[in-house]
N, C-alpha and C positions, 0 to 999 in steps of 0.2 A: 232393288231396281234402280238404275241410274236416273237421276233427275233429268227432266226434259229441259233442253236449252231453249228457254223462252225469251231470251234477252232481246229487247228492241234494237233496231239498227242504230248506228251512230247518229244519223241525221235526226232521229227522234230526240236525242239528248241535246243536240244543237238547237232544235226548235224550242225545247223546254227551257233552255238557258235564258231565253229572252224574257220570260215572265215566270220564273221558277216558283217564287213564293206564292203568288196568286193561284197558279194552276195546281199546286200541290195542297192548296188549302192551308198553307203554313204548317202542315202536319209534322214534317221532320224537324222544323224549327221548334215547335211547341214541345215535342217530347224531349229534345235535347235540353231546352231551357228548364224543363221540370226536374232534370237530374243533375244539372250543373253543380248545385250546392252539395251534392252527395259525393262528389269526386274528392278523393283524399290520396296524397297531398293536393290541396286546392290549387286552382290556377290563379296566379298573381302576375303582376307586371314583370317579374323576373323570370317567369316561365319561358320555356322554349317549346313551341307547340307545332305539331304536324296536323294540319287539317287535311287528312288523307282521303283521296278520292272525294275531295271536298266540294266539287261542283262550283257553284257561284260564291262559295264561302259562307254558307249559312252558319256553320259552327263558329267561325271567326266573328261573325256579326253578333251572335248571342253572347260570346265572351266579352266583346267590347261593350255591349250594352250593360253587362253585369259589372264591369270594372269602371265604367264612366270616366275614361281618361280625360284629363284636362291639359296634358302636354305630351309630347312624344315619349318622354321618360316613363309615362304611365302605361304605355302600350307594350305588351309582351312581344317577343320575337315569334312570328308566325310564318310557316311555310304552307301555302295551299297548293296541293297537287291534284291533278285530274288528267285523264288521258283524252278528254274532249276539248278541242281548241275553243269551241264556242263558250263552254263553261269557264275556261281560264280567262278568256277575253272579258267576260262579264265580271269575274272576280277582280281582275286588274282595274277595271273601271270603278268598281264599288269601293276599292281601297286605295285609289290613286293618291289621295292626300296623305297616306300613311306608308308610302312605298319604302321609306327608310327602315321600317320595322316589319312590314307585312309584304311578303313576296308570293306571287302566284306563277306557277310554271307547269308546263305539260310534263307528266311523268306517269309511268305505268306502275301501279301499286305492287305488281308482281316482281318488279325489278327496279330497286331503288339504289342501284350501284353508285350513283353520283352523290348519295347521302352517306356520310361516314357512320361507323359504329358509334353507339352511345351519344347520339346527337340531341335527342329530345327528352324533356321532362314529361311531356304529355303527347300521346298520339291518339287522335280521335278519328273513328271510322263510323260515320253517321249514315246508316241505311244505304250501304254500298256493298257489303260483303257478299250478298246474295247474287250480285252481278258478276263476280269474279269467275274466271275460268278455272282458276286454281286457288281457292280460298286459303288453303293451308300454306302455300308458298307466300301469299301476301301477308298472312299473319306472322310467318317467320321473319319477314322483312320488318314488320312492326317491332317484333322482339329484338332484332339486331340493332335497330336504330334508336331504341330507347336507352336512356341512361340507367345505370343501376338504381333501383328503387323508383324508376320512372313508372308511369301509369298509362295504360291504354284503356280507352272507353269505346266499346263497340255496341252499336244498336242495330237490331234487325226486326223485321215485322213478325208478330205473332198472329195478328189479324190485320190484313191490308185492306183498309176500308174501301179504297178504289176498286180493288179486285172483287170484293164481296158484292159491291153495288153493281159493277159491270156484269157479274155473273147473273144477278137477278134480272137485269135488263135483257141479257141474251136469252134467258129462259122464257121471257114473256113473248118472244118472237119465234125462237127456234129451240124449244125444249128438247128436241130430238138430237141436238148436237152437243158434244162435250163442251164445257166452258173454256174460255180462253185461258191458256196456261199462265201461271204467275211465275216470273223469274225467281229461281232459287227457292221454290216453295218448301223444300225440305228444311230450310232454316226456320220455318215457322214451328217446327216441332221442338219441344222442350229438350234442352241439353245438347242440341246439335252444335251450336256456336261455342258453348262452354267446352265441349270435348275437343273441338279443333284448337281452341286457345291453349289448352293444356298440351296437345300434341305439338304445338308450335314452340313450346319451351317454357311456358309459364307454370309456376308452382301451383298445384291444385289448391293448396291451402291459402293462396293469395288471389283466388279467383272468386268473385261474387256475381251472382245472377239475380236480377231483379225484374219485376214485371211492371210495366208502365202503360198508360193509355192516355188518349186525348179524344175529345169529341169536337169535331169541327162543324161549326154552324154559322148562321148569319151570313155575312158577306163572303166568308170562306166557301160556302156552298156554291156561290155563283162562279168562282174561279174553278172549282172542281168540276162543275157542270161543263164549262168550256173545255176542260181537259178531256172529259169523257166524250165530248162531241168532236174533239180534234184528232190528232194523229192516232190516239189509242183506238178510235172507232174503226180505223182501217184494219187493225188486228182483230177486233171483236166481231166485225161483220165480214170477215174474209170469206169469199165464195158464196155470199148471199146474193139473192136477186135484187134488182133495183127496187122493186116494190117492198121487199123486206128491209132494205137499207133506209127507205123513206120513213119507216116506222121507228127508227132508232131513237130520234130525239124524244118522242113521246114515251118510249120505253125507259129511257134514262130518267126522265122526270118522275115516272111512276116508281122506279127503283129507289131514287133519292127520297121520295116521299115515304116509302115503306121504311127506309133506314131512319128517317127523322121520327116517324111515329114510334119506332121501337126503342131508339136510343137518344132521341133529342137532337140528333145530327148524325154525321157520318163518323162511325167509331173506328179508331185505329188503336191497336194494342201492340206493344213492343216487348222484346226481350232486351234487357240492358246487361251487358257483361263488363265488369270493371276488374281489371287484373293488374297487379303490381309486379314488376320484374325483380 
């Protein structure tokens, strides 16, 4: 059965760009930071990196934190691309002092015709593949733009903590309705992303799959609560009565509390695929 297209509208991502780290509970940042040391060949100041569908440049920020550059010569060449103008504007602002080495520009990951073949040593796709309309084509573009022996790192959700928590909140008020669909939920299944990577041209023997997780708690819970009470609530409570919608904040609080009691915070699990060209 074909996957349901549950992608949020573009304005959703524009709104998210204003406070991405806080509203995502730094979940995407935490998972990528945890796997950075496992990337081989490792990222150095001489690397040429594509932060692909990179939003506000979360991956770039993690890389810079790990390298702790003290001069422009210590900063690798990075291209941040995203198809959302709000995200790119935020990325440009974040790295304005490093614009000689770090560039942010609007681009569609499905069509990178302005990027030559064999450009990058590393291409990172951090929790975006499930939003693509044609993931295989986007992965083929990653393969094309990587140098020989270059490495791509792709992360996708195995358990999307936001979605699981929202589903509990929905069930507390409208258990009779199906839960809000999760974009690209078929990628949560084991092997889906790996198989696409191989179909895109990567050698099966050079593809590794790993399982990673993060528990977001403390101050991160406050930002995630704001997220669940913001634009996402419009999708979660679509066609509800005003009375039902008024109960949403309390339901979210209870769903978060249940998650905390079970896991110590909101749990996110990820599939990480690392493939060498």
